[in-house]
Structure formats: structure tokens, C-alpha cells
C-alpha positions as a printed NumPy array, in Angstrom:
array([[  2.081, -10.261, -25.221],
       [  5.549, -10.962, -23.884],
       [  6.511, -14.29 , -23.918],
       [  6.69 , -15.979, -20.379],
       [  9.661, -16.984, -18.841],
       [  9.751, -21.397, -18.367],
       [  9.656, -20.422, -14.606],
       [  6.524, -18.463, -14.879],
       [  4.636, -21.415, -17.345],
       [  5.766, -24.181, -14.488],
       [  3.534, -21.865, -11.996],
       [  1.249, -21.247, -13.975],
       [  0.365, -24.849, -14.548],
       [ -0.237, -25.122, -10.47 ],
       [ -3.31 , -22.213, -11.228],
       [ -6.684, -23.063, -11.886],
       [ -7.665, -19.78 , -13.386],
       [-11.471, -20.503, -12.774],
       [-11.153, -21.443,  -9.179],
       [-12.292, -19.181,  -6.018],
       [-10.021, -19.803,  -2.725],
       [-10.067, -19.199,   0.761],
       [ -7.998, -17.297,   2.017],
       [ -5.934, -19.616,   3.703],
       [ -5.798, -21.743,   0.414],
       [ -4.944, -18.717,  -1.523],
       [ -1.963, -18.097,   0.837],
       [ -0.777, -21.903,   0.188],
       [ -0.808, -21.298,  -3.197],
       [  1.249, -18.167,  -3.513],
       [  3.505, -19.754,  -1.633],
       [  3.746, -23.094,  -3.458],
       [  3.817, -20.916,  -6.792],
       [  6.936, -18.753,  -5.355],
       [  8.792, -21.944,  -4.386],
       [  8.691, -22.733,  -8.003],
       [  9.529, -19.897,  -9.393],
       [ 12.492, -19.384,  -6.714],
       [ 12.9  , -15.684,  -7.401],
       [ 16.6  , -14.703,  -6.054],
       [ 14.636, -12.086,  -3.929],
       [ 11.852, -11.9  ,  -1.465],
       [  8.739, -11.326,  -3.499],
       [  5.954,  -9.142,  -1.903],
       [  2.399, -10.643,  -1.596],
       [  0.064,  -8.387,  -3.445],
       [ -3.596,  -8.136,  -3.052],
       [ -5.709,  -6.768,  -5.441],
       [ -9.143,  -5.605,  -5.346],
       [-12.   ,  -4.827,  -7.99 ],
       [-14.177,  -2.75 ,  -6.662],
       [-18.373,  -1.714,  -7.591],
       [-17.46 ,   2.249,  -7.517],
       [-17.491,   4.932, -10.172],
       [-13.855,   6.589,  -8.94 ],
       [-14.943,   9.659, -11.571],
       [-17.326,  10.483,  -8.911],
       [-15.799,  12.461,  -5.852],
       [-18.243,  10.569,  -2.885],
       [-16.91 ,   7.098,  -4.474],
       [-12.908,   7.69 ,  -4.018],
       [-12.291,   4.533,  -2.01 ],
       [ -9.353,   6.095,  -0.222],
       [ -7.47 ,   5.034,   3.345],
       [ -4.707,   3.884,   5.496],
       [ -4.211,   0.965,   7.388],
       [ -1.259,  -0.113,   9.627],
       [ -0.657,  -3.439,   8.848],
       [  0.017,  -5.617,  12.031],
       [  2.899,  -7.536,  10.868],
       [  4.368,  -4.642,   8.848],
       [  5.476,  -5.065,   5.086],
       [  8.814,  -6.721,   5.362],
       [ 10.668,  -3.663,   4.264],
       [ 12.186,  -0.951,   6.196],
       [ 10.15 ,   2.624,   5.68 ],
       [ 12.049,   5.631,   4.98 ],
       [ 10.668,   8.535,   6.145],
       [ 11.12 ,  12.12 ,   5.436],
       [  9.513,  14.909,   7.689],
       [  9.268,  18.037,   6.763],
       [  8.172,  20.889,   9.444],
       [ 10.3  ,  23.475,  11.49 ],
       [ 10.926,  24.721,  15.259],
       [ 10.442,  21.683,  18.192],
       [  8.629,  20.092,  15.491],
       [ 12.262,  18.792,  14.492],
       [ 13.617,  17.505,  17.106],
       [  9.957,  15.293,  18.026],
       [ 10.687,  13.901,  14.74 ],
       [ 13.772,  12.744,  15.229],
       [ 12.925,  11.448,  18.301],
       [ 10.408,   9.438,  17.01 ],
       [ 12.608,   7.58 ,  14.525],
       [ 12.336,  10.008,  11.154],
       [ 14.99 ,   9.238,   8.928],
       [ 15.327,  12.813,   7.49 ],
       [ 14.194,  15.899,   8.878],
       [ 14.197,  19.504,   7.854],
       [ 11.887,  22.217,   6.9  ],
       [ 12.357,  24.771,   3.571],
       [ 16.223,  23.462,   3.013],
       [ 14.46 ,  19.691,   2.348],
       [ 11.723,  21.451,   0.123],
       [ 14.603,  23.012,  -1.84 ],
       [ 16.338,  20.132,  -2.046],
       [ 13.938,  18.243,  -3.339],
       [ 12.469,  21.067,  -5.809],
       [ 15.959,  21.508,  -7.329],
       [ 17.853,  18.046,  -7.129],
       [ 14.654,  15.934,  -7.647],
       [ 15.432,  14.13 ,  -4.156],
       [ 13.571,  11.038,  -3.195],
       [ 15.341,   8.451,  -1.008],
       [ 12.192,   8.118,   1.063],
       [  9.505,   6.218,   1.139],
       [  6.714,   8.33 ,   3.025],
       [  6.64 ,  12.146,   3.248],
       [  5.089,  13.989,   6.774],
       [  4.392,  17.679,   7.044],
       [  3.471,  19.43 ,   9.694],
       [  0.153,  22.273,   8.596],
       [  2.497,  25.186,   8.721],
       [  4.405,  23.908,   6.225],
       [  2.369,  23.018,   3.447],
       [  2.407,  26.321,   2.211],
       [  5.897,  25.364,   1.113],
       [  5.285,  21.51 ,   0.194],
       [  2.668,  22.514,  -1.734],
       [  5.214,  23.494,  -4.521],
       [  6.348,  19.892,  -4.361],
       [  3.132,  18.472,  -6.451],
       [  4.676,  17.635,  -9.564],
       [  7.296,  15.938,  -8.035],
       [  5.57 ,  13.999,  -5.214],
       [  2.104,  13.598,  -6.462],
       [  2.718,  10.974,  -9.628],
       [  4.699,   9.332,  -7.005],
       [  2.273,   8.647,  -4.394],
       [  4.27 ,  10.527,  -1.821],
       [  2.532,  14.147,  -1.778],
       [  1.489,  14.711,   2.184],
       [ -2.554,  14.55 ,   2.661],
       [ -4.372,  15.388,   5.622],
       [ -6.655,  12.277,   4.972],
       [ -3.7  ,   9.608,   4.798],
       [ -2.738,  11.221,   8.121],
       [  0.605,  12.317,   6.57 ],
       [ -0.572,  16.228,   7.329],
       [ -0.599,  16.515,  11.228],
       [  1.019,  18.198,  13.752],
       [  1.367,  15.088,  16.016],
       [  4.299,  13.744,  14.209],
       [  5.222,  11.363,  16.936],
       [  2.703,   9.132,  16.029],
       [  2.838,   9.596,  12.361],
       [  6.342,   8.535,  12.091],
       [  5.83 ,   5.59 ,  14.655],
       [  3.007,   4.214,  12.101],
       [  4.629,   4.69 ,   9.116],
       [  7.879,   2.329,  10.545],
       [  5.063,   0.309,  11.695],
       [  3.755,  -0.867,   8.717],
       [  1.203,   1.646,   7.642],
       [ -0.526,   1.605,   4.021],
       [ -2.262,   3.488,   1.737],
       [ -5.109,   2.173,  -0.323],
       [ -6.506,   4.226,  -2.976],
       [ -9.004,   3.134,  -6.104],
       [ -7.73 ,   3.711,  -9.102],
       [ -9.443,   5.166, -12.221],
       [-10.717,   1.827, -13.5  ],
       [-11.714,   0.565,  -9.751],
       [ -9.194,  -1.141,  -8.289],
       [ -6.817,  -1.356,  -5.315],
       [ -3.388,  -3.011,  -5.412],
       [ -1.417,  -3.138,  -2.331],
       [  1.546,  -5.289,  -0.881],
       [  0.943,  -6.809,   2.162],
       [  4.083,  -8.608,   3.152],
       [  6.596, -10.557,   1.896],
       [  6.544, -14.129,   0.722],
       [  8.957, -15.311,   3.583],
       [  6.158, -14.129,   6.218],
       [  4.429, -16.726,   7.98 ],
       [  0.781, -17.737,   6.7  ],
       [ -0.928, -16.133,  10.179],
       [  1.084, -12.694,   9.765],
       [  0.201, -12.763,   6.087],
       [ -3.413, -14.094,   6.698],
       [ -3.725, -10.811,   9.777],
       [ -2.05 ,  -8.346,   7.07 ],
       [ -4.999,  -9.138,   4.541],
       [ -7.525,  -9.143,   6.645],
       [ -6.944,  -5.919,   8.379],
       [ -6.882,  -4.636,   4.965],
       [ -9.684,  -6.077,   3.43 ],
       [-11.604,  -5.065,   6.635],
       [-10.578,  -1.562,   6.177],
       [-11.336,  -1.517,   2.572],
       [-15.243,  -3.029,   3.204],
       [-15.462,  -0.242,   5.854],
       [-14.672,   1.916,   3.461],
       [-17.687,   1.342,   1.45 ],
       [-19.454,   4.596,  -0.217],
       [-22.862,   4.883,   0.599],
       [-23.872,   5.715,  -2.814],
       [-21.998,   2.805,  -4.398],
       [-24.793,   0.488,  -5.378],
       [-24.369,  -3.485,  -6.638],
       [-21.86 ,  -5.821,  -5.394],
       [-19.053,  -4.03 ,  -3.67 ],
       [-16.016,  -6.171,  -4.167],
       [-16.342,  -7.79 ,  -7.581],
       [-13.08 ,  -9.357,  -7.665],
       [-10.17 , -10.315,  -5.362],
       [ -6.252, -11.619,  -6.657],
       [ -3.516, -12.568,  -4.646],
       [ -0.22 , -12.782,  -6.302],
       [  3.997, -12.763,  -5.657],
       [  4.914,  -9.655,  -6.903],
       [  6.625, -11.599, -10.397],
       [  4.237, -14.756, -10.047],
       [  0.691, -15.757, -11.584],
       [ -2.161, -14.911,  -9.006],
       [ -4.923, -16.992,  -7.333],
       [ -8.894, -16.082,  -7.012],
       [-10.041, -15.711,  -3.716],
       [-13.961, -15.772,  -2.753],
       [-15.064, -12.358,  -3.229],
       [-18.605, -13.348,  -1.508],
       [-16.457, -13.31 ,   2.1  ],
       [-15.878,  -9.417,   1.698],
       [-19.331,  -9.178,   0.65 ],
       [-21.252,  -6.94 ,   3.252]])
């Protein structure tokens, strides 16, 4: 195991690894820890949820999107792959990059990845499908389930700019999502987290048996985390 720095070790002394906190207690502790570590950047607050699902089963793959009410604290660069009148629609909605086959060629030939979200209209998926090996591993591949393959590019662009995030259980049954910055007011972080956790709870597969939310952790990017009381999310 890599040796932890002095600041991390000092922050770890503030954490009771066995205690389960209320959300407000957890947020206060994350801010306290971040003040001790004193990073030179505004750390992202990250929520991690361990779920009682088997991701190997298609009907237990918990996945969805949610627009966080206060955004995520950074500018989201949006690429829209479309054609015809939809180009002007995407530009008017605030997309940072818009194009058609030319953009697909640029990604494929130059490995261009200077964007955070990719939206495509359905008529372009026959071209976008060629980019699976490039966009897929980076979580950028447009998908109808996340609203990034849609004819309504205006809504898709505005939601992405407003703070739309995707949650998806990984192969170990864990969801990990950034919910804002340490500098956010506690109330804004609380609103964002409640919006996300409500969405994850609503997405519980009908085939999932036993305890659904098994463990919840809250932490800043490079700091030790704190446990939240998972019983709050038991429904």
C-alpha cells in the first residue's frame, strides 16, 4: 500500500471509521477534513453507494441519469453529432461543438476527446456506432437510456449544461458519482445528494433481493471518507 502523506494522515485522525453519520453530519465532516488537507484545488465531493445487486444479470444493472439542482461545479463541454437543421438547434441550445460525419472522422482519426458529454441524434448513430471503442471506455458513448441519443437536442444540451450526471453500477455493485464541490454551500450539496440517492432508490430492480443499499460513503476527491447511515435509503 502506498504511504499516505502527512495531510492525509492528519485528516484520517478526524474520521471514526465505524461511525455512521447523518447526511448533514457527513457533509460537515467532509468540509472539516478538506480544510485540514488544504488542497490547492476545489475538491469534488463524491458519493459512493454499495448496492445489493448482481450486475452480471441484465435485469439488475442499475443505471440512469439525474439533473442535479445545483450542478456539479464545473463547465460541461458538450459535443452534438447531428446534421441538417439540428445543427443550428444544437448551437442555439449552447452546445460547445457541433458536427456530423466530419466530427466522427476527427474522433476516429485524431482520437479527439476535448469534451465531457456526447449527444447524437438517432439518424447519426450509424456513424457514431463506429466510435464505440474510443468513446465507450471513457463513458462518452451516446445511449438512448441516458437521453444522449435523442432528436430533442435542445433539452439534452440544456440538461447536460445544467448538471446532468449518469449513475451506473460497476461490476462490483458500486455506484460512484461526483455531486458538487467542497466549496458548495452545505444546503446545495444536500439537495444534490438527495436528488441522486432518490433516483438510485427508485431504480431498484424488482429482481433484487435482500438489502438494496448496503453501504454509503461520502468523501472529497483526495481525502478520507465518512460513512453515512444507509438505513435512511432502505425502501
